[in-house]
Backbone as XML, in Angstrom:
<?xml version="1.0"?>
<chain id="A" units="angstrom">
  <residue number="1" name="UNK">
    <atom name="N" x="20.872" y="24.179" z="-19.012"/>
    <atom name="CA" x="20.787" y="24.085" z="-17.571"/>
    <atom name="C" x="20.219" y="25.392" z="-17.041"/>
  </residue>
  <residue number="2" name="UNK">
    <atom name="N" x="19.350" y="25.285" z="-16.071"/>
    <atom name="CA" x="18.743" y="26.452" z="-15.432"/>
    <atom name="C" x="19.328" y="26.573" z="-14.034"/>
  </residue>
  <residue number="3" name="UNK">
    <atom name="N" x="19.813" y="27.761" z="-13.718"/>
    <atom name="CA" x="20.422" y="27.987" z="-12.411"/>
    <atom name="C" x="19.864" y="29.264" z="-11.834"/>
  </residue>
  <residue number="4" name="UNK">
    <atom name="N" x="19.467" y="29.225" z="-10.585"/>
    <atom name="CA" x="19.151" y="30.447" z="-9.857"/>
    <atom name="C" x="19.639" y="30.266" z="-8.430"/>
  </residue>
  <residue number="5" name="UNK">
    <atom name="N" x="19.395" y="31.216" z="-7.586"/>
    <atom name="CA" x="19.940" y="31.136" z="-6.234"/>
    <atom name="C" x="19.309" y="30.034" z="-5.392"/>
  </residue>
  <residue number="6" name="UNK">
    <atom name="N" x="18.185" y="29.472" z="-5.840"/>
    <atom name="CA" x="17.482" y="28.478" z="-5.041"/>
    <atom name="C" x="17.660" y="27.044" z="-5.542"/>
  </residue>
  <residue number="7" name="UNK">
    <atom name="N" x="17.824" y="26.875" z="-6.849"/>
    <atom name="CA" x="17.923" y="25.510" z="-7.367"/>
    <atom name="C" x="18.667" y="25.473" z="-8.679"/>
  </residue>
  <residue number="8" name="UNK">
    <atom name="N" x="19.114" y="24.286" z="-9.013"/>
    <atom name="CA" x="19.784" y="24.032" z="-10.276"/>
    <atom name="C" x="19.205" y="22.742" z="-10.857"/>
  </residue>
  <residue number="9" name="UNK">
    <atom name="N" x="18.806" y="22.791" z="-12.109"/>
    <atom name="CA" x="18.332" y="21.574" z="-12.765"/>
    <atom name="C" x="18.534" y="21.699" z="-14.257"/>
  </residue>
  <residue number="10" name="UNK">
    <atom name="N" x="18.502" y="20.567" z="-14.928"/>
    <atom name="CA" x="18.629" y="20.560" z="-16.385"/>
    <atom name="C" x="17.408" y="19.883" z="-16.982"/>
  </residue>
  <residue number="11" name="UNK">
    <atom name="N" x="17.121" y="20.210" z="-18.217"/>
    <atom name="CA" x="15.974" y="19.668" z="-18.942"/>
    <atom name="C" x="16.466" y="18.927" z="-20.170"/>
  </residue>
  <residue number="12" name="UNK">
    <atom name="N" x="15.725" y="17.900" z="-20.560"/>
    <atom name="CA" x="15.987" y="17.249" z="-21.841"/>
    <atom name="C" x="14.667" y="16.720" z="-22.389"/>
  </residue>
  <residue number="13" name="UNK">
    <atom name="N" x="14.628" y="16.493" z="-23.674"/>
    <atom name="CA" x="13.439" y="15.942" z="-24.316"/>
    <atom name="C" x="13.265" y="14.497" z="-23.839"/>
  </residue>
  <residue number="14" name="UNK">
    <atom name="N" x="12.064" y="14.168" z="-23.392"/>
    <atom name="CA" x="11.796" y="12.813" z="-22.903"/>
    <atom name="C" x="11.929" y="11.807" z="-24.036"/>
  </residue>
  <residue number="15" name="UNK">
    <atom name="N" x="12.452" y="10.662" z="-23.686"/>
    <atom name="CA" x="12.605" y="9.547" z="-24.617"/>
    <atom name="C" x="11.829" y="8.354" z="-24.068"/>
  </residue>
  <residue number="16" name="UNK">
    <atom name="N" x="11.550" y="7.353" z="-24.884"/>
    <atom name="CA" x="10.782" y="6.203" z="-24.393"/>
    <atom name="C" x="11.337" y="5.590" z="-23.106"/>
  </residue>
  <residue number="17" name="UNK">
    <atom name="N" x="12.632" y="5.564" z="-22.951"/>
    <atom name="CA" x="13.240" y="5.002" z="-21.746"/>
    <atom name="C" x="12.960" y="5.799" z="-20.489"/>
  </residue>
  <residue number="18" name="UNK">
    <atom name="N" x="12.496" y="7.028" z="-20.650"/>
    <atom name="CA" x="12.176" y="7.883" z="-19.507"/>
    <atom name="C" x="10.775" y="7.622" z="-18.949"/>
  </residue>
  <residue number="19" name="UNK">
    <atom name="N" x="9.964" y="6.851" z="-19.670"/>
    <atom name="CA" x="8.555" y="6.720" z="-19.303"/>
    <atom name="C" x="8.341" y="6.193" z="-17.892"/>
  </residue>
  <residue number="20" name="UNK">
    <atom name="N" x="9.095" y="5.189" z="-17.482"/>
    <atom name="CA" x="8.881" y="4.641" z="-16.132"/>
    <atom name="C" x="9.180" y="5.689" z="-15.070"/>
  </residue>
  <residue number="21" name="UNK">
    <atom name="N" x="10.187" y="6.521" z="-15.277"/>
    <atom name="CA" x="10.488" y="7.598" z="-14.335"/>
    <atom name="C" x="9.406" y="8.657" z="-14.316"/>
  </residue>
  <residue number="22" name="UNK">
    <atom name="N" x="8.893" y="9.004" z="-15.489"/>
    <atom name="CA" x="7.817" y="9.994" z="-15.576"/>
    <atom name="C" x="6.571" y="9.469" z="-14.862"/>
  </residue>
  <residue number="23" name="UNK">
    <atom name="N" x="6.249" y="8.200" z="-15.082"/>
    <atom name="CA" x="5.086" y="7.603" z="-14.427"/>
    <atom name="C" x="5.281" y="7.595" z="-12.905"/>
  </residue>
  <residue number="24" name="UNK">
    <atom name="N" x="6.493" y="7.293" z="-12.443"/>
    <atom name="CA" x="6.760" y="7.287" z="-10.994"/>
    <atom name="C" x="6.578" y="8.678" z="-10.403"/>
  </residue>
  <residue number="25" name="UNK">
    <atom name="N" x="7.073" y="9.695" z="-11.101"/>
    <atom name="CA" x="6.906" y="11.072" z="-10.624"/>
    <atom name="C" x="5.428" y="11.437" z="-10.596"/>
  </residue>
  <residue number="26" name="UNK">
    <atom name="N" x="4.724" y="11.111" z="-11.668"/>
    <atom name="CA" x="3.290" y="11.403" z="-11.731"/>
    <atom name="C" x="2.544" y="10.708" z="-10.592"/>
  </residue>
  <residue number="27" name="UNK">
    <atom name="N" x="2.826" y="9.433" z="-10.397"/>
    <atom name="CA" x="2.135" y="8.678" z="-9.354"/>
    <atom name="C" x="2.417" y="9.232" z="-7.965"/>
  </residue>
  <residue number="28" name="UNK">
    <atom name="N" x="3.559" y="9.866" z="-7.776"/>
    <atom name="CA" x="3.857" y="10.440" z="-6.464"/>
    <atom name="C" x="2.933" y="11.610" z="-6.145"/>
  </residue>
  <residue number="29" name="UNK">
    <atom name="N" x="2.272" y="12.173" z="-7.162"/>
    <atom name="CA" x="1.356" y="13.293" z="-6.941"/>
    <atom name="C" x="-0.089" y="12.853" z="-6.720"/>
  </residue>
  <residue number="30" name="UNK">
    <atom name="N" x="-0.396" y="11.590" z="-7.035"/>
    <atom name="CA" x="-1.776" y="11.112" z="-6.963"/>
    <atom name="C" x="-2.369" y="11.213" z="-5.553"/>
  </residue>
  <residue number="31" name="UNK">
    <atom name="N" x="-1.683" y="10.759" z="-4.497"/>
    <atom name="CA" x="-2.309" y="10.802" z="-3.168"/>
    <atom name="C" x="-2.717" y="12.201" z="-2.698"/>
  </residue>
  <residue number="32" name="UNK">
    <atom name="N" x="-1.975" y="13.216" z="-3.086"/>
    <atom name="CA" x="-2.289" y="14.573" z="-2.613"/>
    <atom name="C" x="-3.475" y="15.188" z="-3.341"/>
  </residue>
  <residue number="33" name="UNK">
    <atom name="N" x="-3.768" y="14.699" z="-4.561"/>
    <atom name="CA" x="-4.833" y="15.248" z="-5.407"/>
    <atom name="C" x="-4.659" y="16.738" z="-5.662"/>
  </residue>
  <residue number="34" name="UNK">
    <atom name="N" x="-3.446" y="17.243" z="-5.519"/>
    <atom name="CA" x="-3.171" y="18.665" z="-5.738"/>
    <atom name="C" x="-2.954" y="18.981" z="-7.219"/>
  </residue>
  <residue number="35" name="UNK">
    <atom name="N" x="-2.479" y="18.011" z="-7.996"/>
    <atom name="CA" x="-2.163" y="18.286" z="-9.396"/>
    <atom name="C" x="-2.852" y="17.345" z="-10.377"/>
  </residue>
  <residue number="36" name="UNK">
    <atom name="N" x="-3.616" y="16.397" z="-9.875"/>
    <atom name="CA" x="-4.326" y="15.470" z="-10.749"/>
    <atom name="C" x="-5.634" y="15.047" z="-10.099"/>
  </residue>
  <residue number="37" name="UNK">
    <atom name="N" x="-6.591" y="14.686" z="-10.919"/>
    <atom name="CA" x="-7.844" y="14.158" z="-10.398"/>
    <atom name="C" x="-7.820" y="12.638" z="-10.325"/>
  </residue>
  <residue number="38" name="UNK">
    <atom name="N" x="-6.721" y="12.034" z="-10.801"/>
    <atom name="CA" x="-6.608" y="10.579" z="-10.691"/>
    <atom name="C" x="-6.612" y="10.183" z="-9.228"/>
  </residue>
  <residue number="39" name="UNK">
    <atom name="N" x="-7.292" y="9.101" z="-8.925"/>
    <atom name="CA" x="-7.325" y="8.609" z="-7.548"/>
    <atom name="C" x="-6.494" y="7.346" z="-7.381"/>
  </residue>
  <residue number="40" name="UNK">
    <atom name="N" x="-6.104" y="6.747" z="-8.477"/>
    <atom name="CA" x="-5.266" y="5.550" z="-8.447"/>
    <atom name="C" x="-4.027" y="5.793" z="-9.298"/>
  </residue>
  <residue number="41" name="UNK">
    <atom name="N" x="-2.909" y="5.194" z="-8.913"/>
    <atom name="CA" x="-1.698" y="5.330" z="-9.735"/>
    <atom name="C" x="-1.929" y="4.784" z="-11.142"/>
  </residue>
  <residue number="42" name="UNK">
    <atom name="N" x="-1.204" y="5.322" z="-12.098"/>
    <atom name="CA" x="-1.251" y="4.831" z="-13.470"/>
    <atom name="C" x="-0.096" y="3.862" z="-13.683"/>
  </residue>
  <residue number="43" name="UNK">
    <atom name="N" x="-0.128" y="3.147" z="-14.785"/>
    <atom name="CA" x="0.945" y="2.206" z="-15.098"/>
    <atom name="C" x="1.645" y="2.633" z="-16.377"/>
  </residue>
  <residue number="44" name="UNK">
    <atom name="N" x="2.846" y="2.143" z="-16.552"/>
    <atom name="CA" x="3.573" y="2.414" z="-17.793"/>
    <atom name="C" x="2.776" y="1.885" z="-18.976"/>
  </residue>
  <residue number="45" name="UNK">
    <atom name="N" x="2.195" y="0.701" z="-18.830"/>
    <atom name="CA" x="1.427" y="0.100" z="-19.932"/>
    <atom name="C" x="0.249" y="0.975" z="-20.338"/>
  </residue>
  <residue number="46" name="UNK">
    <atom name="N" x="-0.419" y="1.586" z="-19.372"/>
    <atom name="CA" x="-1.578" y="2.413" z="-19.711"/>
    <atom name="C" x="-1.166" y="3.670" z="-20.451"/>
  </residue>
  <residue number="47" name="UNK">
    <atom name="N" x="0.051" y="4.117" z="-20.255"/>
    <atom name="CA" x="0.531" y="5.320" z="-20.934"/>
    <atom name="C" x="1.117" y="4.998" z="-22.295"/>
  </residue>
  <residue number="48" name="UNK">
    <atom name="N" x="1.415" y="3.745" z="-22.560"/>
    <atom name="CA" x="1.985" y="3.362" z="-23.853"/>
    <atom name="C" x="0.930" y="3.031" z="-24.882"/>
  </residue>
  <residue number="49" name="UNK">
    <atom name="N" x="-0.244" y="2.615" z="-24.465"/>
    <atom name="CA" x="-1.253" y="2.146" z="-25.400"/>
    <atom name="C" x="-1.651" y="3.214" z="-26.411"/>
  </residue>
  <residue number="50" name="UNK">
    <atom name="N" x="-1.937" y="4.419" z="-25.943"/>
    <atom name="CA" x="-2.331" y="5.481" z="-26.871"/>
    <atom name="C" x="-1.169" y="5.875" z="-27.777"/>
  </residue>
  <residue number="51" name="UNK">
    <atom name="N" x="0.031" y="5.805" z="-27.268"/>
    <atom name="CA" x="1.201" y="6.084" z="-28.095"/>
    <atom name="C" x="1.354" y="5.086" z="-29.220"/>
  </residue>
  <residue number="52" name="UNK">
    <atom name="N" x="1.051" y="3.829" z="-28.935"/>
    <atom name="CA" x="1.123" y="2.801" z="-29.965"/>
    <atom name="C" x="0.132" y="3.098" z="-31.080"/>
  </residue>
  <residue number="53" name="UNK">
    <atom name="N" x="-1.092" y="3.475" z="-30.705"/>
    <atom name="CA" x="-2.070" y="3.846" z="-31.724"/>
    <atom name="C" x="-1.552" y="5.017" z="-32.565"/>
  </residue>
  <residue number="54" name="UNK">
    <atom name="N" x="-0.950" y="5.999" z="-31.924"/>
    <atom name="CA" x="-0.443" y="7.173" z="-32.651"/>
    <atom name="C" x="0.632" y="6.785" z="-33.658"/>
  </residue>
  <residue number="55" name="UNK">
    <atom name="N" x="1.515" y="5.858" z="-33.294"/>
    <atom name="CA" x="2.558" y="5.442" z="-34.234"/>
    <atom name="C" x="1.999" y="4.697" z="-35.433"/>
  </residue>
  <residue number="56" name="UNK">
    <atom name="N" x="0.788" y="4.176" z="-35.281"/>
    <atom name="CA" x="0.145" y="3.460" z="-36.377"/>
    <atom name="C" x="-0.780" y="4.360" z="-37.196"/>
  </residue>
  <residue number="57" name="UNK">
    <atom name="N" x="-0.711" y="5.676" z="-36.952"/>
    <atom name="CA" x="-1.490" y="6.611" z="-37.749"/>
    <atom name="C" x="-2.859" y="6.968" z="-37.199"/>
  </residue>
  <residue number="58" name="UNK">
    <atom name="N" x="-3.175" y="6.475" z="-36.011"/>
    <atom name="CA" x="-4.451" y="6.813" z="-35.387"/>
    <atom name="C" x="-4.341" y="8.160" z="-34.686"/>
  </residue>
  <residue number="59" name="UNK">
    <atom name="N" x="-5.459" y="8.863" z="-34.578"/>
    <atom name="CA" x="-5.492" y="10.116" z="-33.835"/>
    <atom name="C" x="-6.693" y="10.105" z="-32.901"/>
  </residue>
  <residue number="60" name="UNK">
    <atom name="N" x="-6.650" y="10.989" z="-31.935"/>
    <atom name="CA" x="-7.721" y="11.060" z="-30.943"/>
    <atom name="C" x="-8.918" y="11.758" z="-31.564"/>
  </residue>
  <residue number="61" name="UNK">
    <atom name="N" x="-10.041" y="11.083" z="-31.587"/>
    <atom name="CA" x="-11.266" y="11.634" z="-32.172"/>
    <atom name="C" x="-12.254" y="12.096" z="-31.122"/>
  </residue>
  <residue number="62" name="UNK">
    <atom name="N" x="-12.138" y="11.589" z="-29.912"/>
    <atom name="CA" x="-13.084" y="12.016" z="-28.892"/>
    <atom name="C" x="-12.697" y="11.565" z="-27.504"/>
  </residue>
  <residue number="63" name="UNK">
    <atom name="N" x="-13.136" y="12.345" z="-26.532"/>
    <atom name="CA" x="-12.933" y="12.035" z="-25.118"/>
    <atom name="C" x="-14.293" y="12.079" z="-24.428"/>
  </residue>
  <residue number="64" name="UNK">
    <atom name="N" x="-14.659" y="11.002" z="-23.804"/>
    <atom name="CA" x="-15.927" y="10.942" z="-23.080"/>
    <atom name="C" x="-15.612" y="10.656" z="-21.607"/>
  </residue>
  <residue number="65" name="UNK">
    <atom name="N" x="-15.500" y="11.705" z="-20.808"/>
    <atom name="CA" x="-15.132" y="11.493" z="-19.409"/>
    <atom name="C" x="-16.261" y="10.867" z="-18.596"/>
  </residue>
  <residue number="66" name="UNK">
    <atom name="N" x="-15.883" y="9.913" z="-17.772"/>
    <atom name="CA" x="-16.784" y="9.294" z="-16.790"/>
    <atom name="C" x="-18.079" y="8.768" z="-17.410"/>
  </residue>
  <residue number="67" name="UNK">
    <atom name="N" x="-17.986" y="8.052" z="-18.510"/>
    <atom name="CA" x="-19.187" y="7.554" z="-19.184"/>
    <atom name="C" x="-19.524" y="6.110" z="-18.832"/>
  </residue>
  <residue number="68" name="UNK">
    <atom name="N" x="-18.669" y="5.461" z="-18.074"/>
    <atom name="CA" x="-18.922" y="4.066" z="-17.728"/>
    <atom name="C" x="-18.508" y="3.806" z="-16.284"/>
  </residue>
  <residue number="69" name="UNK">
    <atom name="N" x="-19.131" y="2.805" z="-15.710"/>
    <atom name="CA" x="-18.746" y="2.349" z="-14.372"/>
    <atom name="C" x="-18.324" y="0.890" z="-14.505"/>
  </residue>
  <residue number="70" name="UNK">
    <atom name="N" x="-17.068" y="0.606" z="-14.219"/>
    <atom name="CA" x="-16.535" y="-0.754" z="-14.268"/>
    <atom name="C" x="-16.015" y="-1.110" z="-12.888"/>
  </residue>
  <residue number="71" name="UNK">
    <atom name="N" x="-16.500" y="-2.178" z="-12.337"/>
    <atom name="CA" x="-16.103" y="-2.603" z="-10.989"/>
    <atom name="C" x="-16.300" y="-1.481" z="-9.977"/>
  </residue>
  <residue number="72" name="UNK">
    <atom name="N" x="-17.377" y="-0.713" z="-10.157"/>
    <atom name="CA" x="-17.685" y="0.352" z="-9.211"/>
    <atom name="C" x="-16.870" y="1.623" z="-9.382"/>
  </residue>
  <residue number="73" name="UNK">
    <atom name="N" x="-16.080" y="1.711" z="-10.443"/>
    <atom name="CA" x="-15.227" y="2.874" z="-10.681"/>
    <atom name="C" x="-15.651" y="3.548" z="-11.980"/>
  </residue>
  <residue number="74" name="UNK">
    <atom name="N" x="-15.874" y="4.855" z="-11.918"/>
    <atom name="CA" x="-16.193" y="5.594" z="-13.141"/>
    <atom name="C" x="-14.969" y="5.628" z="-14.043"/>
  </residue>
  <residue number="75" name="UNK">
    <atom name="N" x="-15.185" y="5.400" z="-15.327"/>
    <atom name="CA" x="-14.083" y="5.347" z="-16.290"/>
    <atom name="C" x="-14.353" y="6.276" z="-17.461"/>
  </residue>
  <residue number="76" name="UNK">
    <atom name="N" x="-13.268" y="6.773" z="-18.043"/>
    <atom name="CA" x="-13.339" y="7.595" z="-19.240"/>
    <atom name="C" x="-13.263" y="6.691" z="-20.468"/>
  </residue>
  <residue number="77" name="UNK">
    <atom name="N" x="-13.716" y="7.217" z="-21.581"/>
    <atom name="CA" x="-13.566" y="6.535" z="-22.861"/>
    <atom name="C" x="-12.838" y="7.474" z="-23.800"/>
  </residue>
  <residue number="78" name="UNK">
    <atom name="N" x="-11.741" y="7.007" z="-24.349"/>
    <atom name="CA" x="-10.993" y="7.772" z="-25.346"/>
    <atom name="C" x="-11.183" y="7.061" z="-26.679"/>
  </residue>
  <residue number="79" name="UNK">
    <atom name="N" x="-11.686" y="7.791" z="-27.652"/>
    <atom name="CA" x="-11.955" y="7.221" z="-28.973"/>
    <atom name="C" x="-10.830" y="7.629" z="-29.911"/>
  </residue>
  <residue number="80" name="UNK">
    <atom name="N" x="-10.217" y="6.644" z="-30.541"/>
    <atom name="CA" x="-9.196" y="6.910" z="-31.546"/>
    <atom name="C" x="-9.663" y="6.351" z="-32.877"/>
  </residue>
  <residue number="81" name="UNK">
    <atom name="N" x="-9.207" y="6.956" z="-33.935"/>
    <atom name="CA" x="-9.598" y="6.494" z="-35.253"/>
    <atom name="C" x="-8.532" y="6.809" z="-36.281"/>
  </residue>
  <residue number="82" name="UNK">
    <atom name="N" x="-8.702" y="6.241" z="-37.425"/>
    <atom name="CA" x="-7.769" y="6.463" z="-38.534"/>
    <atom name="C" x="-8.571" y="6.458" z="-39.822"/>
  </residue>
  <residue number="83" name="UNK">
    <atom name="N" x="-8.412" y="7.510" z="-40.579"/>
    <atom name="CA" x="-9.133" y="7.610" z="-41.838"/>
    <atom name="C" x="-8.590" y="6.569" z="-42.811"/>
  </residue>
  <residue number="84" name="UNK">
    <atom name="N" x="-9.508" y="5.874" z="-43.445"/>
    <atom name="CA" x="-9.137" y="4.873" z="-44.447"/>
    <atom name="C" x="-9.833" y="5.261" z="-45.742"/>
  </residue>
  <residue number="85" name="UNK">
    <atom name="N" x="-9.045" y="5.608" z="-46.732"/>
    <atom name="CA" x="-9.610" y="5.940" z="-48.032"/>
    <atom name="C" x="-9.994" y="4.658" z="-48.757"/>
  </residue>
  <residue number="86" name="UNK">
    <atom name="N" x="-10.921" y="4.778" z="-49.675"/>
    <atom name="CA" x="-11.432" y="3.612" z="-50.396"/>
    <atom name="C" x="-10.374" y="2.812" z="-51.131"/>
  </residue>
  <residue number="87" name="UNK">
    <atom name="N" x="-9.277" y="3.440" z="-51.547"/>
    <atom name="CA" x="-8.253" y="2.745" z="-52.320"/>
    <atom name="C" x="-7.209" y="2.072" z="-51.457"/>
  </residue>
  <residue number="88" name="UNK">
    <atom name="N" x="-7.184" y="2.346" z="-50.162"/>
    <atom name="CA" x="-6.169" y="1.758" z="-49.294"/>
    <atom name="C" x="-6.553" y="0.356" z="-48.865"/>
  </residue>
  <residue number="89" name="UNK">
    <atom name="N" x="-5.589" y="-0.493" z="-48.706"/>
    <atom name="CA" x="-5.785" y="-1.840" z="-48.193"/>
    <atom name="C" x="-5.292" y="-1.891" z="-46.756"/>
  </residue>
  <residue number="90" name="UNK">
    <atom name="N" x="-5.946" y="-2.653" z="-45.924"/>
    <atom name="CA" x="-5.550" y="-2.783" z="-44.509"/>
    <atom name="C" x="-4.291" y="-3.590" z="-44.389"/>
  </residue>
</chain>
């Protein structure tokens, strides 16, 4: 627990059940554009997809910011990959 004359709060390691709260806090910062360049709120599902790839052994191989326009909105592309040796079976 951290305590000073102005505030008191405690910290803990985030767990999967905390994700919806983290997303809500993050989304509360979107309208001000003070801490993020996102212009639209994110969803819990969008934050879980990359995590799912990571649990399956994939890693981030590349980030291509603003490389596509979908429905009039510039979008990023995140490339993930997983090395497959010749002897491994899928």
